[in-house]
LOLODREN-124416 format. One record per residue (C-alpha): x, y, z; residue number from 1. Coordinates in steps of 0.2 Angstrom, whole numbers. Layout:
REM LOLODREN-124416
+-------+-------+-------+-----+
!     X !     Y !     Z !  nr !
+-------+-------+-------+-----+
!     X !     Y !     Z ! NUM !
...
+-------+-------+-------+-----+
***
This chain:
REM LOLODREN-124416
+-------+-------+-------+-----+
!     X !     Y !     Z !  nr !
+-------+-------+-------+-----+
!     0 !     0 !     0 !   1 !
!     6 !    17 !    -4 !   2 !
!     7 !    30 !    10 !   3 !
!    12 !    48 !    13 !   4 !
!    30 !    45 !    11 !   5 !
!    28 !    44 !    -8 !   6 !
!    32 !    31 !   -21 !   7 !
!    49 !    23 !   -21 !   8 !
!    55 !    38 !   -11 !   9 !
!    51 !    51 !   -25 !  10 !
!    36 !    63 !   -25 !  11 !
!    23 !    64 !   -11 !  12 !
!     7 !    54 !   -15 !  13 !
!    -4 !    69 !   -11 !  14 !
!     6 !    80 !   -23 !  15 !
!     5 !    67 !   -37 !  16 !
!   -13 !    64 !   -34 !  17 !
!   -17 !    82 !   -35 !  18 !
!    -8 !    84 !   -52 !  19 !
!   -18 !    70 !   -59 !  20 !
!   -35 !    74 !   -68 !  21 !
!   -36 !    92 !   -63 !  22 !
!   -34 !    88 !   -44 !  23 !
!   -45 !    80 !   -32 !  24 !
!   -52 !    91 !   -17 !  25 !
!   -51 !    84 !     0 !  26 !
!   -65 !    72 !     4 !  27 !
!   -79 !    79 !    14 !  28 !
!   -82 !    72 !    31 !  29 !
!   -94 !    57 !    32 !  30 !
!  -105 !    69 !    41 !  31 !
!  -108 !    79 !    25 !  32 !
!  -119 !    64 !    19 !  33 !
!  -132 !    69 !    32 !  34 !
!  -140 !    83 !    20 !  35 !
!  -159 !    84 !    24 !  36 !
!  -163 !    98 !    12 !  37 !
!  -175 !    93 !    -2 !  38 !
!  -166 !    87 !   -18 !  39 !
!  -170 !    95 !   -35 !  40 !
!  -166 !    84 !   -49 !  41 !
!  -167 !    98 !   -62 !  42 !
!  -152 !   106 !   -54 !  43 !
!  -141 !    91 !   -61 !  44 !
!  -149 !    85 !   -77 !  45 !
!  -138 !    96 !   -88 !  46 !
!  -123 !    86 !   -81 !  47 !
!  -129 !    71 !   -90 !  48 !
!  -127 !    73 !  -109 !  49 !
!  -137 !    57 !  -113 !  50 !
!  -153 !    64 !  -105 !  51 !
!  -154 !    76 !  -120 !  52 !
!  -157 !    61 !  -132 !  53 !
!  -174 !    58 !  -140 !  54 !
!  -182 !    40 !  -143 !  55 !
!  -194 !    39 !  -157 !  56 !
!  -196 !    58 !  -158 !  57 !
!  -199 !    59 !  -139 !  58 !
!  -187 !    65 !  -126 !  59 !
!  -179 !    51 !  -117 !  60 !
!  -186 !    46 !  -100 !  61 !
!  -172 !    34 !   -93 !  62 !
!  -180 !    23 !   -80 !  63 !
!  -168 !     8 !   -82 !  64 !
!  -156 !    13 !   -68 !  65 !
!  -156 !    -4 !   -59 !  66 !
!  -147 !   -11 !   -75 !  67 !
!  -135 !     3 !   -77 !  68 !
!  -135 !    22 !   -72 !  69 !
!  -130 !    36 !   -83 !  70 !
!  -114 !    45 !   -80 !  71 !
!  -112 !    64 !   -75 !  72 !
!  -100 !    74 !   -85 !  73 !
!   -87 !    75 !   -71 !  74 !
!   -85 !    56 !   -72 !  75 !
!   -84 !    56 !   -91 !  76 !
!   -71 !    70 !   -90 !  77 !
!   -61 !    61 !   -77 !  78 !
!   -60 !    46 !   -88 !  79 !
!   -55 !    56 !  -103 !  80 !
!   -42 !    66 !   -93 !  81 !
!   -34 !    50 !   -86 !  82 !
!   -30 !    44 !  -104 !  83 !
!   -25 !    61 !  -111 !  84 !
!   -14 !    66 !   -96 !  85 !
!    -9 !    52 !   -85 !  86 !
!   -10 !    35 !   -94 !  87 !
!     4 !    23 !   -88 !  88 !
!     5 !     6 !   -79 !  89 !
!     6 !     7 !   -61 !  90 !
!    16 !     2 !   -45 !  91 !
!    32 !    -4 !   -53 !  92 !
!    37 !    11 !   -64 !  93 !
!    50 !    24 !   -59 !  94 !
!    45 !    37 !   -72 !  95 !
!    34 !    52 !   -69 !  96 !
!    18 !    46 !   -77 !  97 !
!    19 !    29 !   -69 !  98 !
!    21 !    37 !   -52 !  99 !
!     7 !    49 !   -56 ! 100 !
!    -5 !    35 !   -61 ! 101 !
!     0 !    25 !   -46 ! 102 !
!    -4 !    39 !   -34 ! 103 !
!   -21 !    43 !   -42 ! 104 !
!   -26 !    24 !   -42 ! 105 !
!   -21 !    22 !   -24 ! 106 !
!   -29 !    39 !   -19 ! 107 !
!   -45 !    32 !   -27 ! 108 !
!   -44 !    17 !   -16 ! 109 !
!   -42 !    28 !    -1 ! 110 !
!   -57 !    38 !    -5 ! 111 !
!   -68 !    23 !    -9 ! 112 !
!   -62 !    15 !     8 ! 113 !
!   -67 !    32 !    16 ! 114 !
!   -85 !    32 !     8 ! 115 !
!   -88 !    14 !    14 ! 116 !
!   -80 !    17 !    31 ! 117 !
!   -68 !     3 !    29 ! 118 !
!   -55 !     0 !    43 ! 119 !
!   -41 !     1 !    30 ! 120 !
!   -39 !     5 !    11 ! 121 !
!   -31 !   -13 !    11 ! 122 !
!   -48 !   -20 !    13 ! 123 !
!   -53 !   -13 !    -4 ! 124 !
!   -50 !   -24 !   -19 ! 125 !
!   -53 !   -18 !   -36 ! 126 !
!   -63 !   -30 !   -47 ! 127 !
!   -72 !   -29 !   -64 ! 128 !
!   -89 !   -29 !   -55 ! 129 !
!  -101 !   -37 !   -43 ! 130 !
!  -101 !   -54 !   -52 ! 131 !
!   -82 !   -54 !   -52 ! 132 !
!   -81 !   -50 !   -34 ! 133 !
!   -93 !   -64 !   -29 ! 134 !
!   -83 !   -76 !   -40 ! 135 !
!   -67 !   -71 !   -32 ! 136 !
!   -74 !   -75 !   -15 ! 137 !
!   -82 !   -91 !   -20 ! 138 !
!   -65 !   -97 !   -27 ! 139 !
!   -54 !   -92 !   -13 ! 140 !
!   -66 !  -101 !    -1 ! 141 !
!   -65 !  -118 !   -10 ! 142 !
!   -52 !  -124 !     2 ! 143 !
!   -62 !  -119 !    17 ! 144 !
!   -78 !  -128 !    13 ! 145 !
!   -81 !  -147 !    14 ! 146 !
!   -94 !  -159 !    10 ! 147 !
!  -102 !  -158 !    27 ! 148 !
!  -104 !  -139 !    26 ! 149 !
!  -119 !  -128 !    20 ! 150 !
!  -120 !  -112 !    10 ! 151 !
!  -135 !  -101 !    12 ! 152 !
!  -142 !   -89 !     0 ! 153 !
!  -159 !   -81 !    -2 ! 154 !
!  -173 !   -83 !   -15 ! 155 !
!  -171 !   -64 !   -19 ! 156 !
!  -154 !   -67 !   -27 ! 157 !
!  -148 !   -62 !   -44 ! 158 !
!  -141 !   -76 !   -54 ! 159 !
!  -123 !   -69 !   -50 ! 160 !
!  -126 !   -73 !   -32 ! 161 !
!  -133 !   -90 !   -35 ! 162 !
!  -122 !   -98 !   -49 ! 163 !
!  -105 !   -95 !   -41 ! 164 !
!  -111 !  -104 !   -25 ! 165 !
!  -119 !  -118 !   -35 ! 166 !
!  -102 !  -120 !   -43 ! 167 !
!   -93 !  -120 !   -26 ! 168 !
!  -105 !  -133 !   -19 ! 169 !
!  -102 !  -144 !   -34 ! 170 !
!   -83 !  -142 !   -31 ! 171 !
!   -84 !  -146 !   -13 ! 172 !
!   -99 !  -157 !   -11 ! 173 !
!  -107 !  -144 !     1 ! 174 !
!  -126 !  -142 !     2 ! 175 !
!  -134 !  -126 !    -5 ! 176 !
!  -149 !  -120 !     5 ! 177 !
!  -161 !  -106 !     1 ! 178 !
!  -170 !   -94 !    12 ! 179 !
!  -188 !   -93 !     6 ! 180 !
!  -197 !   -78 !     0 ! 181 !
!  -215 !   -73 !     6 ! 182 !
!  -229 !   -69 !    -6 ! 183 !
!  -225 !   -50 !    -3 ! 184 !
!  -208 !   -52 !   -10 ! 185 !
!  -199 !   -51 !     7 ! 186 !
!  -188 !   -64 !    15 ! 187 !
!  -195 !   -76 !    28 ! 188 !
!  -183 !   -72 !    43 ! 189 !
!  -190 !   -86 !    54 ! 190 !
!  -186 !   -99 !    40 ! 191 !
!  -169 !   -92 !    39 ! 192 !
!  -166 !   -94 !    58 ! 193 !
!  -172 !  -112 !    56 ! 194 !
!  -159 !  -115 !    42 ! 195 !
!  -145 !  -109 !    52 ! 196 !
!  -134 !  -122 !    60 ! 197 !
!  -115 !  -125 !    64 ! 198 !
!  -114 !  -132 !    47 ! 199 !
!  -118 !  -115 !    39 ! 200 !
!  -101 !  -109 !    33 ! 201 !
!  -107 !   -94 !    22 ! 202 !
!  -122 !   -83 !    20 ! 203 !
!  -123 !   -74 !     3 ! 204 !
!  -137 !   -61 !     3 ! 205 !
!  -143 !   -46 !    -6 ! 206 !
!  -146 !   -29 !     3 ! 207 !
!  -159 !   -24 !   -10 ! 208 !
!  -167 !   -35 !   -23 ! 209 !
!  -164 !   -30 !   -41 ! 210 !
!  -180 !   -37 !   -47 ! 211 !
!  -192 !   -30 !   -34 ! 212 !
!  -183 !   -17 !   -24 ! 213 !
!  -186 !   -26 !    -8 ! 214 !
!  -174 !   -20 !     5 ! 215 !
!  -167 !   -33 !    16 ! 216 !
!  -162 !   -29 !    35 ! 217 !
!  -145 !   -37 !    32 ! 218 !
!  -138 !   -32 !    49 ! 219 !
!  -150 !   -44 !    57 ! 220 !
!  -145 !   -58 !    45 ! 221 !
!  -127 !   -55 !    48 ! 222 !
!  -128 !   -55 !    66 ! 223 !
!  -138 !   -71 !    66 ! 224 !
!  -125 !   -79 !    54 ! 225 !
!  -110 !   -74 !    64 ! 226 !
!  -118 !   -82 !    80 ! 227 !
!  -116 !   -99 !    72 ! 228 !
!   -99 !   -95 !    65 ! 229 !
!  -103 !   -92 !    47 ! 230 !
!   -95 !   -79 !    35 ! 231 !
!  -107 !   -67 !    26 ! 232 !
!  -106 !   -59 !     9 ! 233 !
!  -117 !   -44 !     5 ! 234 !
!  -122 !   -40 !   -13 ! 235 !
!  -124 !   -21 !   -12 ! 236 !
!  -125 !   -19 !   -31 ! 237 !
!  -143 !   -12 !   -29 ! 238 !
!  -141 !    -3 !   -13 ! 239 !
!  -124 !     7 !   -15 ! 240 !
!  -132 !    21 !   -25 ! 241 !
!  -147 !    23 !   -13 ! 242 !
!  -140 !    22 !     4 ! 243 !
!  -125 !    26 !    14 ! 244 !
!  -115 !    10 !    17 ! 245 !
!  -104 !     8 !    33 ! 246 !
!   -96 !    -9 !    32 ! 247 !
!   -89 !    -8 !    50 ! 248 !
!  -107 !    -5 !    56 ! 249 !
!  -114 !   -19 !    45 ! 250 !
!  -100 !   -31 !    51 ! 251 !
!  -101 !   -41 !    35 ! 252 !
!   -85 !   -51 !    30 ! 253 !
!   -87 !   -47 !    12 ! 254 !
!   -97 !   -34 !     2 ! 255 !
!   -97 !   -32 !   -17 ! 256 !
!  -104 !   -19 !   -29 ! 257 !
!  -102 !   -13 !   -47 ! 258 !
!   -96 !     5 !   -52 ! 259 !
!  -109 !     6 !   -66 ! 260 !
!  -123 !     5 !   -53 ! 261 !
!  -117 !    21 !   -45 ! 262 !
!  -113 !    33 !   -59 ! 263 !
!   -96 !    26 !   -64 ! 264 !
!   -90 !    17 !   -79 ! 265 !
!   -93 !    -2 !   -83 ! 266 !
!   -80 !   -14 !   -80 ! 267 !
!   -75 !    -8 !   -62 ! 268 !
!   -81 !   -14 !   -46 ! 269 !
!   -76 !   -16 !   -27 ! 270 !
!   -74 !   -31 !   -16 ! 271 !
!   -73 !   -26 !     2 ! 272 !
!   -66 !   -39 !    13 ! 273 !
!   -62 !   -38 !    32 ! 274 !
!   -43 !   -40 !    34 ! 275 !
!   -46 !   -54 !    46 ! 276 !
!   -57 !   -63 !    33 ! 277 !
!   -45 !   -60 !    18 ! 278 !
!   -27 !   -61 !    25 ! 279 !
!   -27 !   -80 !    28 ! 280 !
!   -36 !   -85 !    12 ! 281 !
!   -26 !   -90 !    -4 ! 282 !
!   -26 !   -79 !   -20 ! 283 !
!   -37 !   -84 !   -35 ! 284 !
!   -29 !   -78 !   -51 ! 285 !
!   -11 !   -79 !   -53 ! 286 !
!     0 !   -66 !   -63 ! 287 !
!     9 !   -50 !   -60 ! 288 !
!     6 !   -39 !   -45 ! 289 !
!    -1 !   -52 !   -34 ! 290 !
!    16 !   -60 !   -31 ! 291 !
!    32 !   -55 !   -21 ! 292 !
!    44 !   -67 !   -28 ! 293 !
!    43 !   -80 !   -42 ! 294 !
!    54 !   -95 !   -46 ! 295 !
!    51 !  -109 !   -57 ! 296 !
!    49 !  -120 !   -41 ! 297 !
!    37 !  -109 !   -32 ! 298 !
!    30 !   -91 !   -28 ! 299 !
!    27 !   -80 !   -13 ! 300 !
!    11 !   -69 !   -13 ! 301 !
!     9 !   -51 !   -10 ! 302 !
!     0 !   -43 !     4 ! 303 !
!   -17 !   -36 !     4 ! 304 !
!   -25 !   -29 !    -6 ! 305 !
!   -13 !   -33 !   -21 ! 306 !
!   -13 !   -52 !   -19 ! 307 !
!   -31 !   -52 !   -26 ! 308 !
!   -27 !   -40 !   -40 ! 309 !
!   -18 !   -50 !   -53 ! 310 !
!   -13 !   -41 !   -69 ! 311 !
!   -15 !   -23 !   -75 ! 312 !
!   -31 !   -16 !   -66 ! 313 !
!   -44 !    -5 !   -74 ! 314 !
!   -34 !    10 !   -68 ! 315 !
!   -45 !    23 !   -76 ! 316 !
!   -61 !    14 !   -69 ! 317 !
!   -55 !    15 !   -51 ! 318 !
!   -51 !    33 !   -52 ! 319 !
!   -68 !    37 !   -61 ! 320 !
!   -77 !    26 !   -48 ! 321 !
!   -70 !    36 !   -34 ! 322 !
!   -75 !    52 !   -43 ! 323 !
!   -93 !    46 !   -45 ! 324 !
!   -94 !    42 !   -26 ! 325 !
!   -87 !    59 !   -22 ! 326 !
!  -100 !    67 !   -33 ! 327 !
!  -114 !    57 !   -25 ! 328 !
!  -108 !    61 !    -8 ! 329 !
!  -107 !    79 !   -12 ! 330 !
!  -125 !    79 !   -18 ! 331 !
!  -131 !    72 !    -1 ! 332 !
!  -135 !    53 !    -3 ! 333 !
!  -149 !    53 !    10 ! 334 !
!  -158 !    68 !     1 ! 335 !
!  -156 !    59 !   -16 ! 336 !
!  -163 !    43 !    -8 ! 337 !
!  -178 !    52 !    -1 ! 338 !
!  -181 !    60 !   -18 ! 339 !
!  -180 !    43 !   -27 ! 340 !
!  -192 !    36 !   -14 ! 341 !
!  -205 !    49 !   -17 ! 342 !
!  -204 !    46 !   -36 ! 343 !
!  -207 !    27 !   -32 ! 344 !
!  -222 !    30 !   -21 ! 345 !
!  -229 !    43 !   -33 ! 346 !
!  -228 !    31 !   -47 ! 347 !
!  -235 !    17 !   -37 ! 348 !
!  -250 !    27 !   -31 ! 349 !
!  -253 !    34 !   -49 ! 350 !
!  -253 !    16 !   -57 ! 351 !
!  -263 !     8 !   -43 ! 352 !
!  -280 !    11 !   -52 ! 353 !
!  -274 !     2 !   -69 ! 354 !
!  -286 !   -12 !   -71 ! 355 !
!  -277 !   -29 !   -68 ! 356 !
!  -260 !   -21 !   -63 ! 357 !
!  -250 !   -31 !   -49 ! 358 !
!  -235 !   -24 !   -40 ! 359 !
!  -221 !   -36 !   -34 ! 360 !
!  -212 !   -33 !   -18 ! 361 !
!  -217 !   -24 !    -2 ! 362 !
!  -225 !    -7 !    -2 ! 363 !
!  -208 !     0 !     4 ! 364 !
!  -197 !    -2 !   -10 ! 365 !
!  -180 !     5 !   -14 ! 366 !
!  -173 !    10 !   -31 ! 367 !
!  -186 !     0 !   -42 ! 368 !
!  -205 !    -3 !   -45 ! 369 !
!  -209 !   -19 !   -53 ! 370 !
!  -226 !   -24 !   -60 ! 371 !
!  -237 !   -33 !   -73 ! 372 !
!  -254 !   -31 !   -80 ! 373 !
!  -265 !   -46 !   -81 ! 374 !
!  -267 !   -53 !   -99 ! 375 !
!  -253 !   -43 !  -106 ! 376 !
!  -235 !   -50 !  -108 ! 377 !
!  -222 !   -39 !  -100 ! 378 !
!  -212 !   -38 !  -116 ! 379 !
!  -226 !   -31 !  -126 ! 380 !
!  -230 !   -19 !  -112 ! 381 !
!  -212 !   -13 !  -111 ! 382 !
!  -210 !   -12 !  -130 ! 383 !
!  -225 !     0 !  -132 ! 384 !
!  -218 !    10 !  -117 ! 385 !
!  -201 !    12 !  -126 ! 386 !
!  -210 !    18 !  -141 ! 387 !
!  -216 !    32 !  -131 ! 388 !
!  -199 !    37 !  -126 ! 389 !
!  -199 !    29 !  -109 ! 390 !
!  -185 !    16 !  -105 ! 391 !
!  -189 !     2 !   -93 ! 392 !
!  -183 !   -16 !   -92 ! 393 !
!  -194 !   -31 !   -95 ! 394 !
!  -190 !   -49 !   -91 ! 395 !
!  -184 !   -60 !   -77 ! 396 !
!  -170 !   -48 !   -72 ! 397 !
!  -158 !   -62 !   -70 ! 398 !
!  -169 !   -69 !   -56 ! 399 !
!  -178 !   -84 !   -64 ! 400 !
!  -180 !   -94 !   -48 ! 401 !
!  -188 !   -79 !   -39 ! 402 !
!  -200 !   -77 !   -54 ! 403 !
!  -205 !   -95 !   -54 ! 404 !
!  -209 !   -94 !   -35 ! 405 !
!  -221 !   -80 !   -39 ! 406 !
!  -229 !   -88 !   -54 ! 407 !
!  -223 !   -76 !   -68 ! 408 !
!  -210 !   -76 !   -82 ! 409 !
!  -205 !   -58 !   -79 ! 410 !
!  -210 !   -41 !   -75 ! 411 !
!  -209 !   -23 !   -81 ! 412 !
!  -197 !   -14 !   -70 ! 413 !
!  -195 !     5 !   -68 ! 414 !
!  -180 !    10 !   -58 ! 415 !
!  -175 !    27 !   -53 ! 416 !
!  -159 !    38 !   -50 ! 417 !
!  -155 !    56 !   -44 ! 418 !
!  -159 !    64 !   -61 ! 419 !
!  -176 !    57 !   -63 ! 420 !
!  -190 !    70 !   -60 ! 421 !
!  -209 !    70 !   -56 ! 422 !
!  -213 !    75 !   -74 ! 423 !
!  -204 !    59 !   -79 ! 424 !
!  -215 !    49 !   -67 ! 425 !
!  -230 !    57 !   -75 ! 426 !
!  -224 !    51 !   -92 ! 427 !
!  -221 !    34 !   -86 ! 428 !
!  -239 !    33 !   -79 ! 429 !
!  -247 !    40 !   -95 ! 430 !
!  -236 !    28 !  -106 ! 431 !
!  -242 !    13 !   -95 ! 432 !
!  -260 !    17 !   -96 ! 433 !
!  -260 !    21 !  -115 ! 434 !
!  -250 !     5 !  -118 ! 435 !
!  -263 !    -5 !  -107 ! 436 !
!  -277 !     2 !  -117 ! 437 !
!  -269 !    -2 !  -134 ! 438 !
!  -265 !   -20 !  -128 ! 439 !
!  -282 !   -24 !  -120 ! 440 !
+-------+-------+-------+-----+
***
């Protein structure tokens, strides 16, 4: 890890980081996230060039944010500036650009650690996204899981938090167990408690359902799992843009998310891992950076976080992710979340009188609103809505077991971000009602 003394004894890290990409102001105190003033989305919309687009002659209403969120100009400019002003490989170079890139990359790690309240930047592992982070943990735990053990997941999970654990169970002979979901789209906590036992070695659970927007009280699940000696991984892909995450308060052993869900580029993500959980586990991928010494006979591995970052990382992506998290923190995440919640509640109330419409998930949702209309296929409904300029997602949302449990092949999902407005909610509602009449 790089610290104040600089890189290889050359320039101070702060000075190098400040010289990269136009400089980075000091990160605000975490207390700055406690803004309570009403949030005005119109004040930021001009920061998103793509929102000026038209679809079928209609102004774009982008409500597919649970799939990927649009990027503010400051993030786009950060990515461009890296390649125009800094581009070099990191950590081992002695020349100026390499030092500058290294400093910016490690400063980004420091800032992300701060946003998550990690105990150390060494607990922040750069990945390509949520799926990559989950697969990393599933692979490094292979030697810690046996045929007598059990892995616990929930019925709300995205395929990315199902399949890697199926593969781990197949490799080790362990049993995969599933926390059932209730009819209202929430998890059955009592059934979860019944499933827990000394055999439980890992709980992998989402913080917010990508399909229904169901928030999960993960602290309760983490505490109960730890009581039987289980490790816990939290999938924060759908929560990271909608709530302040404090990993020390959650006490999860691992937490993963993708940058493109929080206003950053695709191809970058974070695995947070407690030092105590990671330091005695083996690496997964082999190659450069994750080693100390290599001979033909054997290799010794690097310290955290580098032992889990084999090869040249997505340097620009990590820097842009930190910038995106800075940007969202400066907006005031609680105020943004309250605004998004109001949009969801307004949309639900306005759609409630559509004949045959069914909502999925609990009445208190986060990020997303998922629904169907009886007698109308979700794909047909979504296609007509798109023709009216409103971008929503249709399908099973990579949650086929969940859809099977609730008796549907998929839903229409509208999902919200900081830049969405009440006017856009009105356009969504009008589009759904018009499409329903056309398809009736």
